N, CA, C and O atoms as a Maestro MAE file, in Angstrom:
{
 s_m_m2io_version
 :::
 2.0.0
}

f_m_ct {
 s_m_title
 :::
 protein
 m_atom[348] {
  # First column is atom index #
  i_m_mmod_type
  r_m_x_coord
  r_m_y_coord
  r_m_z_coord
  i_m_residue_number
  s_m_chain_name
  s_m_pdb_residue_name
  s_m_pdb_atom_name
  i_m_atomic_number
  :::
  1 25 69.210 -31.107 48.023 1 A "MET " " N  " 7
  2 3 69.739 -31.732 49.228 1 A "MET " " CA " 6
  3 2 68.814 -31.399 50.392 1 A "MET " " C  " 6
  4 15 68.533 -30.229 50.653 1 A "MET " " O  " 8
  5 25 68.345 -32.426 51.087 2 A "GLY " " N  " 7
  6 3 67.473 -32.233 52.231 2 A "GLY " " CA " 6
  7 2 68.195 -32.491 53.541 2 A "GLY " " C  " 6
  8 15 69.388 -32.794 53.562 2 A "GLY " " O  " 8
  9 25 67.459 -32.366 54.622 3 A "PHE " " N  " 7
  10 3 68.030 -32.584 55.946 3 A "PHE " " CA " 6
  11 2 68.398 -34.046 56.183 3 A "PHE " " C  " 6
  12 15 69.191 -34.337 57.078 3 A "PHE " " O  " 8
  13 25 67.844 -34.964 55.408 4 A "ARG " " N  " 7
  14 3 68.164 -36.383 55.578 4 A "ARG " " CA " 6
  15 2 69.644 -36.670 55.334 4 A "ARG " " C  " 6
  16 15 70.183 -37.642 55.864 4 A "ARG " " O  " 8
  17 25 70.298 -35.836 54.542 5 A "THR " " N  " 7
  18 3 71.720 -36.069 54.246 5 A "THR " " CA " 6
  19 2 72.601 -35.926 55.489 5 A "THR " " C  " 6
  20 15 73.736 -36.402 55.502 5 A "THR " " O  " 8
  21 25 72.084 -35.274 56.530 6 A "PHE " " N  " 7
  22 3 72.865 -35.099 57.755 6 A "PHE " " CA " 6
  23 2 72.809 -36.332 58.657 6 A "PHE " " C  " 6
  24 15 73.551 -36.412 59.636 6 A "PHE " " O  " 8
  25 25 71.933 -37.297 58.339 7 A "ASN " " N  " 7
  26 3 71.783 -38.508 59.152 7 A "ASN " " CA " 6
  27 2 71.511 -38.190 60.619 7 A "ASN " " C  " 6
  28 15 72.142 -38.751 61.514 7 A "ASN " " O  " 8
  29 25 70.574 -37.292 60.851 8 A "LEU " " N  " 7
  30 3 70.199 -36.915 62.207 8 A "LEU " " CA " 6
  31 2 69.372 -38.030 62.845 8 A "LEU " " C  " 6
  32 15 68.746 -38.830 62.149 8 A "LEU " " O  " 8
  33 25 69.377 -38.072 64.162 9 A "HIS " " N  " 7
  34 3 68.588 -39.036 64.925 9 A "HIS " " CA " 6
  35 2 67.121 -38.930 64.490 9 A "HIS " " C  " 6
  36 15 66.652 -37.849 64.133 9 A "HIS " " O  " 8
  37 25 66.411 -40.045 64.523 10 A "THR " " N  " 7
  38 3 65.026 -40.046 64.046 10 A "THR " " CA " 6
  39 2 64.144 -39.069 64.818 10 A "THR " " C  " 6
  40 15 63.244 -38.467 64.232 10 A "THR " " O  " 8
  41 25 64.378 -38.898 66.109 11 A "SER " " N  " 7
  42 3 63.595 -37.936 66.890 11 A "SER " " CA " 6
  43 2 63.900 -36.502 66.471 11 A "SER " " C  " 6
  44 15 63.002 -35.662 66.422 11 A "SER " " O  " 8
  45 25 65.149 -36.227 66.173 12 A "VAL " " N  " 7
  46 3 65.519 -34.881 65.706 12 A "VAL " " CA " 6
  47 2 64.904 -34.635 64.335 12 A "VAL " " C  " 6
  48 15 64.392 -33.548 64.068 12 A "VAL " " O  " 8
  49 25 64.952 -35.633 63.473 13 A "MET " " N  " 7
  50 3 64.334 -35.498 62.146 13 A "MET " " CA " 6
  51 2 62.829 -35.298 62.240 13 A "MET " " C  " 6
  52 15 62.244 -34.574 61.435 13 A "MET " " O  " 8
  53 25 62.203 -35.936 63.218 14 A "ALA " " N  " 7
  54 3 60.765 -35.731 63.412 14 A "ALA " " CA " 6
  55 2 60.490 -34.268 63.736 14 A "ALA " " C  " 6
  56 15 59.511 -33.697 63.256 14 A "ALA " " O  " 8
  57 25 61.347 -33.666 64.545 15 A "GLY " " N  " 7
  58 3 61.201 -32.245 64.855 15 A "GLY " " CA " 6
  59 2 61.447 -31.360 63.647 15 A "GLY " " C  " 6
  60 15 60.752 -30.365 63.444 15 A "GLY " " O  " 8
  61 25 62.439 -31.726 62.846 16 A "VAL " " N  " 7
  62 3 62.727 -30.988 61.613 16 A "VAL " " CA " 6
  63 2 61.504 -31.012 60.703 16 A "VAL " " C  " 6
  64 15 61.092 -29.983 60.167 16 A "VAL " " O  " 8
  65 25 60.935 -32.192 60.539 17 A "ASN " " N  " 7
  66 3 59.750 -32.322 59.686 17 A "ASN " " CA " 6
  67 2 58.562 -31.571 60.264 17 A "ASN " " C  " 6
  68 15 57.822 -30.920 59.525 17 A "ASN " " O  " 8
  69 25 58.369 -31.654 61.584 18 A "ALA " " N  " 7
  70 3 57.256 -30.960 62.228 18 A "ALA " " CA " 6
  71 2 57.380 -29.445 62.089 18 A "ALA " " C  " 6
  72 15 56.378 -28.736 61.999 18 A "ALA " " O  " 8
  73 25 58.630 -28.955 62.072 19 A "ALA " " N  " 7
  74 3 58.866 -27.521 61.915 19 A "ALA " " CA " 6
  75 2 58.701 -27.067 60.470 19 A "ALA " " C  " 6
  76 15 58.679 -25.870 60.182 19 A "ALA " " O  " 8
  77 25 58.587 -28.029 59.570 20 A "GLY " " N  " 7
  78 3 58.387 -27.688 58.170 20 A "GLY " " CA " 6
  79 2 59.656 -27.399 57.403 20 A "GLY " " C  " 6
  80 15 59.603 -26.877 56.289 20 A "GLY " " O  " 8
  81 25 60.804 -27.731 57.986 21 A "TYR " " N  " 7
  82 3 62.069 -27.531 57.280 21 A "TYR " " CA " 6
  83 2 62.153 -28.518 56.118 21 A "TYR " " C  " 6
  84 15 61.897 -29.709 56.296 21 A "TYR " " O  " 8
  85 25 62.505 -28.037 54.947 22 A "LYS " " N  " 7
  86 3 62.631 -28.899 53.771 22 A "LYS " " CA " 6
  87 2 64.067 -28.942 53.255 22 A "LYS " " C  " 6
  88 15 64.651 -30.016 53.112 22 A "LYS " " O  " 8
  89 25 64.627 -27.771 52.978 23 A "ILE " " N  " 7
  90 3 65.961 -27.675 52.393 23 A "ILE " " CA " 6
  91 2 66.847 -26.838 53.316 23 A "ILE " " C  " 6
  92 15 66.461 -25.729 53.685 23 A "ILE " " O  " 8
  93 25 68.016 -27.334 53.693 24 A "PRO " " N  " 7
  94 3 68.914 -26.564 54.562 24 A "PRO " " CA " 6
  95 2 69.355 -25.257 53.896 24 A "PRO " " C  " 6
  96 15 69.560 -25.193 52.684 24 A "PRO " " O  " 8
  97 25 69.491 -24.236 54.714 25 A "THR " " N  " 7
  98 3 69.989 -22.955 54.231 25 A "THR " " CA " 6
  99 2 71.511 -23.035 54.082 25 A "THR " " C  " 6
  100 15 72.124 -23.980 54.580 25 A "THR " " O  " 8
  101 25 72.124 -22.073 53.414 26 A "PRO " " N  " 7
  102 3 73.586 -22.115 53.260 26 A "PRO " " CA " 6
  103 2 74.344 -22.212 54.585 26 A "PRO " " C  " 6
  104 15 75.308 -22.971 54.683 26 A "PRO " " O  " 8
  105 25 73.927 -21.460 55.606 27 A "ILE " " N  " 7
  106 3 74.636 -21.531 56.893 27 A "ILE " " CA " 6
  107 2 74.478 -22.922 57.509 27 A "ILE " " C  " 6
  108 15 75.406 -23.423 58.144 27 A "ILE " " O  " 8
  109 25 73.326 -23.543 57.331 28 A "GLN " " N  " 7
  110 3 73.105 -24.896 57.852 28 A "GLN " " CA " 6
  111 2 73.949 -25.918 57.105 28 A "GLN " " C  " 6
  112 15 74.514 -26.826 57.714 28 A "GLN " " O  " 8
  113 25 74.034 -25.773 55.807 29 A "LEU " " N  " 7
  114 3 74.857 -26.691 55.007 29 A "LEU " " CA " 6
  115 2 76.326 -26.631 55.399 29 A "LEU " " C  " 6
  116 15 77.019 -27.648 55.390 29 A "LEU " " O  " 8
  117 25 76.796 -25.439 55.741 30 A "LYS " " N  " 7
  118 3 78.211 -25.275 56.094 30 A "LYS " " CA " 6
  119 2 78.503 -25.626 57.544 30 A "LYS " " C  " 6
  120 15 79.595 -26.102 57.858 30 A "LYS " " O  " 8
  121 25 77.539 -25.397 58.434 31 A "ALA " " N  " 7
  122 3 77.800 -25.559 59.867 31 A "ALA " " CA " 6
  123 2 77.464 -26.945 60.406 31 A "ALA " " C  " 6
  124 15 78.212 -27.472 61.230 31 A "ALA " " O  " 8
  125 25 76.380 -27.539 59.972 32 A "ILE " " N  " 7
  126 3 75.920 -28.787 60.583 32 A "ILE " " CA " 6
  127 2 76.924 -29.937 60.447 32 A "ILE " " C  " 6
  128 15 77.206 -30.595 61.449 32 A "ILE " " O  " 8
  129 25 77.473 -30.209 59.266 33 A "PRO " " N  " 7
  130 3 78.411 -31.349 59.182 33 A "PRO " " CA " 6
  131 2 79.611 -31.262 60.131 33 A "PRO " " C  " 6
  132 15 79.901 -32.249 60.806 33 A "PRO " " O  " 8
  133 25 80.322 -30.131 60.218 34 A "PRO " " N  " 7
  134 3 81.451 -30.118 61.155 34 A "PRO " " CA " 6
  135 2 81.007 -30.174 62.614 34 A "PRO " " C  " 6
  136 15 81.705 -30.754 63.446 34 A "PRO " " O  " 8
  137 25 79.865 -29.585 62.935 35 A "ILE " " N  " 7
  138 3 79.382 -29.655 64.314 35 A "ILE " " CA " 6
  139 2 79.062 -31.105 64.670 35 A "ILE " " C  " 6
  140 15 79.342 -31.545 65.785 35 A "ILE " " O  " 8
  141 25 78.482 -31.842 63.739 36 A "LEU " " N  " 7
  142 3 78.164 -33.250 63.992 36 A "LEU " " CA " 6
  143 2 79.406 -34.082 64.277 36 A "LEU " " C  " 6
  144 15 79.323 -35.099 64.965 36 A "LEU " " O  " 8
  145 25 80.552 -33.664 63.757 37 A "THR " " N  " 7
  146 3 81.792 -34.402 64.019 37 A "THR " " CA " 6
  147 2 82.509 -33.905 65.278 37 A "THR " " C  " 6
  148 15 83.591 -34.387 65.614 37 A "THR " " O  " 8
  149 25 81.902 -32.945 65.966 38 A "GLY " " N  " 7
  150 3 82.472 -32.461 67.216 38 A "GLY " " CA " 6
  151 2 83.344 -31.237 67.099 38 A "GLY " " C  " 6
  152 15 83.973 -30.834 68.078 38 A "GLY " " O  " 8
  153 25 83.399 -30.635 65.928 39 A "LYS " " N  " 7
  154 3 84.231 -29.447 65.751 39 A "LYS " " CA " 6
  155 2 83.495 -28.199 66.222 39 A "LYS " " C  " 6
  156 15 82.266 -28.137 66.194 39 A "LYS " " O  " 8
  157 25 84.264 -27.211 66.653 40 A "ASP " " N  " 7
  158 3 83.706 -25.909 67.003 40 A "ASP " " CA " 6
  159 2 83.503 -25.114 65.720 40 A "ASP " " C  " 6
  160 15 84.306 -25.192 64.790 40 A "ASP " " O  " 8
  161 25 82.430 -24.359 65.688 41 A "VAL " " N  " 7
  162 3 82.108 -23.580 64.498 41 A "VAL " " CA " 6
  163 2 81.659 -22.187 64.913 41 A "VAL " " C  " 6
  164 15 80.903 -22.030 65.871 41 A "VAL " " O  " 8
  165 25 82.121 -21.196 64.199 42 A "MET " " N  " 7
  166 3 81.586 -19.843 64.321 42 A "MET " " CA " 6
  167 2 80.992 -19.492 62.970 42 A "MET " " C  " 6
  168 15 81.629 -19.682 61.934 42 A "MET " " O  " 8
  169 25 79.771 -18.981 62.981 43 A "GLY " " N  " 7
  170 3 79.123 -18.639 61.727 43 A "GLY " " CA " 6
  171 2 78.562 -17.229 61.779 43 A "GLY " " C  " 6
  172 15 78.236 -16.705 62.845 43 A "GLY " " O  " 8
  173 25 78.460 -16.642 60.625 44 A "LEU " " N  " 7
  174 3 77.921 -15.304 60.499 44 A "LEU " " CA " 6
  175 2 76.940 -15.299 59.342 44 A "LEU " " C  " 6
  176 15 77.286 -15.655 58.216 44 A "LEU " " O  " 8
  177 25 75.727 -14.897 59.628 45 A "ALA " " N  " 7
  178 3 74.704 -14.819 58.589 45 A "ALA " " CA " 6
  179 2 73.626 -13.856 59.064 45 A "ALA " " C  " 6
  180 15 73.505 -13.572 60.256 45 A "ALA " " O  " 8
  181 25 72.854 -13.366 58.119 46 A "GLN " " N  " 7
  182 3 71.806 -12.413 58.443 46 A "GLN " " CA " 6
  183 2 70.710 -13.058 59.275 46 A "GLN " " C  " 6
  184 15 70.584 -14.281 59.317 46 A "GLN " " O  " 8
  185 25 69.917 -12.218 59.937 47 A "THR " " N  " 7
  186 3 68.761 -12.677 60.688 47 A "THR " " CA " 6
  187 2 67.805 -13.410 59.760 47 A "THR " " C  " 6
  188 15 67.543 -12.975 58.639 47 A "THR " " O  " 8
  189 25 67.287 -14.539 60.255 48 A "GLY " " N  " 7
  190 3 66.314 -15.298 59.483 48 A "GLY " " CA " 6
  191 2 66.892 -16.321 58.538 48 A "GLY " " C  " 6
  192 15 66.166 -16.881 57.716 48 A "GLY " " O  " 8
  193 25 68.192 -16.580 58.637 49 A "THR " " N  " 7
  194 3 68.826 -17.528 57.718 49 A "THR " " CA " 6
  195 2 68.964 -18.937 58.290 49 A "THR " " C  " 6
  196 15 69.478 -19.826 57.612 49 A "THR " " O  " 8
  197 25 68.517 -19.152 59.516 50 A "GLY " " N  " 7
  198 3 68.570 -20.485 60.092 50 A "GLY " " CA " 6
  199 2 69.776 -20.775 60.957 50 A "GLY " " C  " 6
  200 15 70.137 -21.937 61.139 50 A "GLY " " O  " 8
  201 25 70.412 -19.736 61.500 51 A "LYS " " N  " 7
  202 3 71.590 -19.955 62.344 51 A "LYS " " CA " 6
  203 2 71.261 -20.773 63.584 51 A "LYS " " C  " 6
  204 15 72.023 -21.662 63.965 51 A "LYS " " O  " 8
  205 25 70.136 -20.479 64.211 52 A "THR " " N  " 7
  206 3 69.784 -21.195 65.439 52 A "THR " " CA " 6
  207 2 69.643 -22.690 65.161 52 A "THR " " C  " 6
  208 15 70.190 -23.509 65.899 52 A "THR " " O  " 8
  209 25 68.928 -23.046 64.120 53 A "ALA " " N  " 7
  210 3 68.788 -24.466 63.769 53 A "ALA " " CA " 6
  211 2 70.136 -25.062 63.387 53 A "ALA " " C  " 6
  212 15 70.368 -26.252 63.602 53 A "ALA " " O  " 8
  213 25 71.030 -24.248 62.821 54 A "ALA " " N  " 7
  214 3 72.341 -24.744 62.402 54 A "ALA " " CA " 6
  215 2 73.150 -25.250 63.585 54 A "ALA " " C  " 6
  216 15 73.938 -26.183 63.434 54 A "ALA " " O  " 8
  217 25 72.972 -24.650 64.771 55 A "PHE " " N  " 7
  218 3 73.716 -25.172 65.915 55 A "PHE " " CA " 6
  219 2 72.864 -26.038 66.831 55 A "PHE " " C  " 6
  220 15 73.393 -26.920 67.508 55 A "PHE " " O  " 8
  221 25 71.563 -25.805 66.866 56 A "VAL " " N  " 7
  222 3 70.712 -26.573 67.779 56 A "VAL " " CA " 6
  223 2 70.490 -28.006 67.281 56 A "VAL " " C  " 6
  224 15 70.508 -28.939 68.084 56 A "VAL " " O  " 8
  225 25 70.285 -28.197 65.992 57 A "LEU " " N  " 7
  226 3 70.025 -29.551 65.486 57 A "LEU " " CA " 6
  227 2 71.182 -30.509 65.782 57 A "LEU " " C  " 6
  228 15 70.934 -31.616 66.261 57 A "LEU " " O  " 8
  229 25 72.436 -30.127 65.514 58 A "PRO " " N  " 7
  230 3 73.527 -31.040 65.869 58 A "PRO " " CA " 6
  231 2 73.660 -31.265 67.375 58 A "PRO " " C  " 6
  232 15 74.009 -32.362 67.812 58 A "PRO " " O  " 8
  233 25 73.382 -30.231 68.168 59 A "ILE " " N  " 7
  234 3 73.445 -30.401 69.615 59 A "ILE " " CA " 6
  235 2 72.377 -31.387 70.074 59 A "ILE " " C  " 6
  236 15 72.663 -32.295 70.854 59 A "ILE " " O  " 8
  237 25 71.152 -31.214 69.593 60 A "LEU " " N  " 7
  238 3 70.082 -32.149 69.947 60 A "LEU " " CA " 6
  239 2 70.437 -33.562 69.516 60 A "LEU " " C  " 6
  240 15 70.172 -34.527 70.232 60 A "LEU " " O  " 8
  241 25 71.034 -33.671 68.350 61 A "ASN " " N  " 7
  242 3 71.435 -34.979 67.846 61 A "ASN " " CA " 6
  243 2 72.423 -35.652 68.806 61 A "ASN " " C  " 6
  244 15 72.284 -36.836 69.114 61 A "ASN " " O  " 8
  245 25 73.399 -34.909 69.268 62 A "ARG " " N  " 7
  246 3 74.401 -35.458 70.193 62 A "ARG " " CA " 6
  247 2 73.808 -35.765 71.557 62 A "ARG " " C  " 6
  248 15 74.231 -36.711 72.222 62 A "ARG " " O  " 8
  249 25 72.830 -34.971 71.979 63 A "LEU " " N  " 7
  250 3 72.217 -35.181 73.286 63 A "LEU " " CA " 6
  251 2 71.303 -36.403 73.321 63 A "LEU " " C  " 6
  252 15 70.953 -36.883 74.399 63 A "LEU " " O  " 8
  253 25 70.920 -36.902 72.164 64 A "MET " " N  " 7
  254 3 70.043 -38.075 72.120 64 A "MET " " CA " 6
  255 2 70.744 -39.316 72.667 64 A "MET " " C  " 6
  256 15 70.088 -40.263 73.101 64 A "MET " " O  " 8
  257 25 72.061 -39.309 72.646 65 A "GLU " " N  " 7
  258 3 72.828 -40.437 73.169 65 A "GLU " " CA " 6
  259 2 73.729 -39.945 74.287 65 A "GLU " " C  " 6
  260 15 74.028 -38.754 74.375 65 A "GLU " " O  " 8
  261 25 74.152 -40.845 75.123 66 A "GLY " " N  " 7
  262 3 75.086 -40.488 76.177 66 A "GLY " " CA " 6
  263 2 74.411 -40.296 77.518 66 A "GLY " " C  " 6
  264 15 73.196 -40.428 77.666 66 A "GLY " " O  " 8
  265 25 75.243 -39.982 78.477 67 A "GLN " " N  " 7
  266 3 74.809 -39.846 79.857 67 A "GLN " " CA " 6
  267 2 73.857 -38.668 80.024 67 A "GLN " " C  " 6
  268 15 73.991 -37.642 79.359 67 A "GLN " " O  " 8
  269 25 72.906 -38.836 80.916 68 A "ARG " " N  " 7
  270 3 71.928 -37.787 81.202 68 A "ARG " " CA " 6
  271 2 72.230 -37.165 82.562 68 A "ARG " " C  " 6
  272 15 73.001 -37.709 83.352 68 A "ARG " " O  " 8
  273 25 71.623 -36.042 82.813 69 A "ARG " " N  " 7
  274 3 71.691 -35.325 84.089 69 A "ARG " " CA " 6
  275 2 73.070 -34.746 84.393 69 A "ARG " " C  " 6
  276 15 73.421 -34.535 85.554 69 A "ARG " " O  " 8
  277 25 73.842 -34.494 83.352 70 A "ILE " " N  " 7
  278 3 75.092 -33.756 83.489 70 A "ILE " " CA " 6
  279 2 75.121 -32.720 82.365 70 A "ILE " " C  " 6
  280 15 74.422 -32.861 81.362 70 A "ILE " " O  " 8
  281 25 75.925 -31.695 82.542 71 A "VAL " " N  " 7
  282 3 76.037 -30.673 81.505 71 A "VAL " " CA " 6
  283 2 76.781 -31.264 80.319 71 A "VAL " " C  " 6
  284 15 77.907 -31.741 80.462 71 A "VAL " " O  " 8
  285 25 76.152 -31.233 79.145 72 A "ARG " " N  " 7
  286 3 76.776 -31.772 77.939 72 A "ARG " " CA " 6
  287 2 76.783 -30.785 76.796 72 A "ARG " " C  " 6
  288 15 77.306 -31.073 75.719 72 A "ARG " " O  " 8
  289 25 76.197 -29.608 77.031 73 A "ALA " " N  " 7
  290 3 76.191 -28.590 75.983 73 A "ALA " " CA " 6
  291 2 76.195 -27.217 76.645 73 A "ALA " " C  " 6
  292 15 75.580 -27.011 77.692 73 A "ALA " " O  " 8
  293 25 76.890 -26.299 76.023 74 A "LEU " " N  " 7
  294 3 76.932 -24.919 76.480 74 A "LEU " " CA " 6
  295 2 76.630 -24.034 75.285 74 A "LEU " " C  " 6
  296 15 77.312 -24.093 74.262 74 A "LEU " " O  " 8
  297 25 75.605 -23.220 75.425 75 A "ILE " " N  " 7
  298 3 75.232 -22.290 74.361 75 A "ILE " " CA " 6
  299 2 75.459 -20.882 74.875 75 A "ILE " " C  " 6
  300 15 74.861 -20.466 75.867 75 A "ILE " " O  " 8
  301 25 76.313 -20.166 74.204 76 A "ILE " " N  " 7
  302 3 76.573 -18.777 74.549 76 A "ILE " " CA " 6
  303 2 75.838 -17.930 73.524 76 A "ILE " " C  " 6
  304 15 76.137 -17.964 72.331 76 A "ILE " " O  " 8
  305 25 74.876 -17.176 74.016 77 A "SER " " N  " 7
  306 3 74.014 -16.409 73.129 77 A "SER " " CA " 6
  307 2 74.591 -15.020 72.895 77 A "SER " " C  " 6
  308 15 74.731 -14.242 73.839 77 A "SER " " O  " 8
  309 25 74.924 -14.699 71.656 78 A "PRO " " N  " 7
  310 3 75.547 -13.413 71.361 78 A "PRO " " CA " 6
  311 2 74.562 -12.262 71.213 78 A "PRO " " C  " 6
  312 15 74.980 -11.107 71.122 78 A "PRO " " O  " 8
  313 25 73.265 -12.550 71.188 79 A "THR " " N  " 7
  314 3 72.303 -11.479 70.975 79 A "THR " " CA " 6
  315 2 71.257 -11.456 72.063 79 A "THR " " C  " 6
  316 15 70.908 -12.488 72.636 79 A "THR " " O  " 8
  317 25 70.768 -10.283 72.336 80 A "ARG " " N  " 7
  318 3 69.735 -10.124 73.340 80 A "ARG " " CA " 6
  319 2 68.487 -10.902 72.977 80 A "ARG " " C  " 6
  320 15 67.842 -11.481 73.851 80 A "ARG " " O  " 8
  321 25 68.132 -10.924 71.681 81 A "GLU " " N  " 7
  322 3 66.926 -11.618 71.250 81 A "GLU " " CA " 6
  323 2 66.995 -13.112 71.555 81 A "GLU " " C  " 6
  324 15 66.020 -13.683 72.044 81 A "GLU " " O  " 8
  325 25 68.129 -13.753 71.276 82 A "LEU " " N  " 7
  326 3 68.271 -15.175 71.555 82 A "LEU " " CA " 6
  327 2 68.328 -15.420 73.065 82 A "LEU " " C  " 6
  328 15 67.798 -16.417 73.554 82 A "LEU " " O  " 8
  329 25 68.960 -14.525 73.790 83 A "ALA " " N  " 7
  330 3 69.029 -14.682 75.248 83 A "ALA " " CA " 6
  331 2 67.645 -14.604 75.862 83 A "ALA " " C  " 6
  332 15 67.349 -15.336 76.807 83 A "ALA " " O  " 8
  333 25 66.795 -13.735 75.349 84 A "GLU " " N  " 7
  334 3 65.449 -13.608 75.875 84 A "GLU " " CA " 6
  335 2 64.623 -14.856 75.579 84 A "GLU " " C  " 6
  336 15 63.743 -15.208 76.365 84 A "GLU " " O  " 8
  337 25 64.890 -15.528 74.467 85 A "CYS " " N  " 7
  338 3 64.173 -16.759 74.115 85 A "CYS " " CA " 6
  339 2 64.533 -17.891 75.057 85 A "CYS " " C  " 6
  340 15 63.728 -18.797 75.271 85 A "CYS " " O  " 8
  341 25 65.727 -17.852 75.619 86 A "ALA " " N  " 7
  342 3 66.207 -18.945 76.457 86 A "ALA " " CA " 6
  343 2 65.672 -18.849 77.884 86 A "ALA " " C  " 6
  344 15 65.798 -19.804 78.650 86 A "ALA " " O  " 8
  345 25 65.089 -17.734 78.246 87 A "VAL " " N  " 7
  346 3 64.613 -17.541 79.638 87 A "VAL " " CA " 6
  347 2 63.246 -18.127 79.809 87 A "VAL " " C  " 6
  348 15 62.680 -18.065 80.900 87 A "VAL " " O  " 8
  :::
 }
 m_bond[347] {
  # First column is bond index #
  i_m_from
  i_m_to
  i_m_order
  :::
  1 1 2 1
  2 2 3 1
  3 3 4 2
  4 3 5 1
  5 5 6 1
  6 6 7 1
  7 7 8 2
  8 7 9 1
  9 9 10 1
  10 10 11 1
  11 11 12 2
  12 11 13 1
  13 13 14 1
  14 14 15 1
  15 15 16 2
  16 15 17 1
  17 17 18 1
  18 18 19 1
  19 19 20 2
  20 19 21 1
  21 21 22 1
  22 22 23 1
  23 23 24 2
  24 23 25 1
  25 25 26 1
  26 26 27 1
  27 27 28 2
  28 27 29 1
  29 29 30 1
  30 30 31 1
  31 31 32 2
  32 31 33 1
  33 33 34 1
  34 34 35 1
  35 35 36 2
  36 35 37 1
  37 37 38 1
  38 38 39 1
  39 39 40 2
  40 39 41 1
  41 41 42 1
  42 42 43 1
  43 43 44 2
  44 43 45 1
  45 45 46 1
  46 46 47 1
  47 47 48 2
  48 47 49 1
  49 49 50 1
  50 50 51 1
  51 51 52 2
  52 51 53 1
  53 53 54 1
  54 54 55 1
  55 55 56 2
  56 55 57 1
  57 57 58 1
  58 58 59 1
  59 59 60 2
  60 59 61 1
  61 61 62 1
  62 62 63 1
  63 63 64 2
  64 63 65 1
  65 65 66 1
  66 66 67 1
  67 67 68 2
  68 67 69 1
  69 69 70 1
  70 70 71 1
  71 71 72 2
  72 71 73 1
  73 73 74 1
  74 74 75 1
  75 75 76 2
  76 75 77 1
  77 77 78 1
  78 78 79 1
  79 79 80 2
  80 79 81 1
  81 81 82 1
  82 82 83 1
  83 83 84 2
  84 83 85 1
  85 85 86 1
  86 86 87 1
  87 87 88 2
  88 87 89 1
  89 89 90 1
  90 90 91 1
  91 91 92 2
  92 91 93 1
  93 93 94 1
  94 94 95 1
  95 95 96 2
  96 95 97 1
  97 97 98 1
  98 98 99 1
  99 99 100 2
  100 99 101 1
  101 101 102 1
  102 102 103 1
  103 103 104 2
  104 103 105 1
  105 105 106 1
  106 106 107 1
  107 107 108 2
  108 107 109 1
  109 109 110 1
  110 110 111 1
  111 111 112 2
  112 111 113 1
  113 113 114 1
  114 114 115 1
  115 115 116 2
  116 115 117 1
  117 117 118 1
  118 118 119 1
  119 119 120 2
  120 119 121 1
  121 121 122 1
  122 122 123 1
  123 123 124 2
  124 123 125 1
  125 125 126 1
  126 126 127 1
  127 127 128 2
  128 127 129 1
  129 129 130 1
  130 130 131 1
  131 131 132 2
  132 131 133 1
  133 133 134 1
  134 134 135 1
  135 135 136 2
  136 135 137 1
  137 137 138 1
  138 138 139 1
  139 139 140 2
  140 139 141 1
  141 141 142 1
  142 142 143 1
  143 143 144 2
  144 143 145 1
  145 145 146 1
  146 146 147 1
  147 147 148 2
  148 147 149 1
  149 149 150 1
  150 150 151 1
  151 151 152 2
  152 151 153 1
  153 153 154 1
  154 154 155 1
  155 155 156 2
  156 155 157 1
  157 157 158 1
  158 158 159 1
  159 159 160 2
  160 159 161 1
  161 161 162 1
  162 162 163 1
  163 163 164 2
  164 163 165 1
  165 165 166 1
  166 166 167 1
  167 167 168 2
  168 167 169 1
  169 169 170 1
  170 170 171 1
  171 171 172 2
  172 171 173 1
  173 173 174 1
  174 174 175 1
  175 175 176 2
  176 175 177 1
  177 177 178 1
  178 178 179 1
  179 179 180 2
  180 179 181 1
  181 181 182 1
  182 182 183 1
  183 183 184 2
  184 183 185 1
  185 185 186 1
  186 186 187 1
  187 187 188 2
  188 187 189 1
  189 189 190 1
  190 190 191 1
  191 191 192 2
  192 191 193 1
  193 193 194 1
  194 194 195 1
  195 195 196 2
  196 195 197 1
  197 197 198 1
  198 198 199 1
  199 199 200 2
  200 199 201 1
  201 201 202 1
  202 202 203 1
  203 203 204 2
  204 203 205 1
  205 205 206 1
  206 206 207 1
  207 207 208 2
  208 207 209 1
  209 209 210 1
  210 210 211 1
  211 211 212 2
  212 211 213 1
  213 213 214 1
  214 214 215 1
  215 215 216 2
  216 215 217 1
  217 217 218 1
  218 218 219 1
  219 219 220 2
  220 219 221 1
  221 221 222 1
  222 222 223 1
  223 223 224 2
  224 223 225 1
  225 225 226 1
  226 226 227 1
  227 227 228 2
  228 227 229 1
  229 229 230 1
  230 230 231 1
  231 231 232 2
  232 231 233 1
  233 233 234 1
  234 234 235 1
  235 235 236 2
  236 235 237 1
  237 237 238 1
  238 238 239 1
  239 239 240 2
  240 239 241 1
  241 241 242 1
  242 242 243 1
  243 243 244 2
  244 243 245 1
  245 245 246 1
  246 246 247 1
  247 247 248 2
  248 247 249 1
  249 249 250 1
  250 250 251 1
  251 251 252 2
  252 251 253 1
  253 253 254 1
  254 254 255 1
  255 255 256 2
  256 255 257 1
  257 257 258 1
  258 258 259 1
  259 259 260 2
  260 259 261 1
  261 261 262 1
  262 262 263 1
  263 263 264 2
  264 263 265 1
  265 265 266 1
  266 266 267 1
  267 267 268 2
  268 267 269 1
  269 269 270 1
  270 270 271 1
  271 271 272 2
  272 271 273 1
  273 273 274 1
  274 274 275 1
  275 275 276 2
  276 275 277 1
  277 277 278 1
  278 278 279 1
  279 279 280 2
  280 279 281 1
  281 281 282 1
  282 282 283 1
  283 283 284 2
  284 283 285 1
  285 285 286 1
  286 286 287 1
  287 287 288 2
  288 287 289 1
  289 289 290 1
  290 290 291 1
  291 291 292 2
  292 291 293 1
  293 293 294 1
  294 294 295 1
  295 295 296 2
  296 295 297 1
  297 297 298 1
  298 298 299 1
  299 299 300 2
  300 299 301 1
  301 301 302 1
  302 302 303 1
  303 303 304 2
  304 303 305 1
  305 305 306 1
  306 306 307 1
  307 307 308 2
  308 307 309 1
  309 309 310 1
  310 310 311 1
  311 311 312 2
  312 311 313 1
  313 313 314 1
  314 314 315 1
  315 315 316 2
  316 315 317 1
  317 317 318 1
  318 318 319 1
  319 319 320 2
  320 319 321 1
  321 321 322 1
  322 322 323 1
  323 323 324 2
  324 323 325 1
  325 325 326 1
  326 326 327 1
  327 327 328 2
  328 327 329 1
  329 329 330 1
  330 330 331 1
  331 331 332 2
  332 331 333 1
  333 333 334 1
  334 334 335 1
  335 335 336 2
  336 335 337 1
  337 337 338 1
  338 338 339 1
  339 339 340 2
  340 339 341 1
  341 341 342 1
  342 342 343 1
  343 343 344 2
  344 343 345 1
  345 345 346 1
  346 346 347 1
  347 347 348 2
  :::
 }
}
């Protein structure tokens, strides 16, 4: 099963391909489908398992459509490492 099964926007898929992602990790397989339908998800997985992509890809997908220049996503970073990346 590849990332194409998620039916992501073509621009998001271009980024997935550019990043070299081939097969979704278990956390991505479990998190991406419900996030794409608008559900809230909490996930727990070890470092390096693809958690960031698991929530960012569906968010990017949703941001590709809809009104611009308003807040449409809120990311609460639970770790110092992710918070430092966002600055």
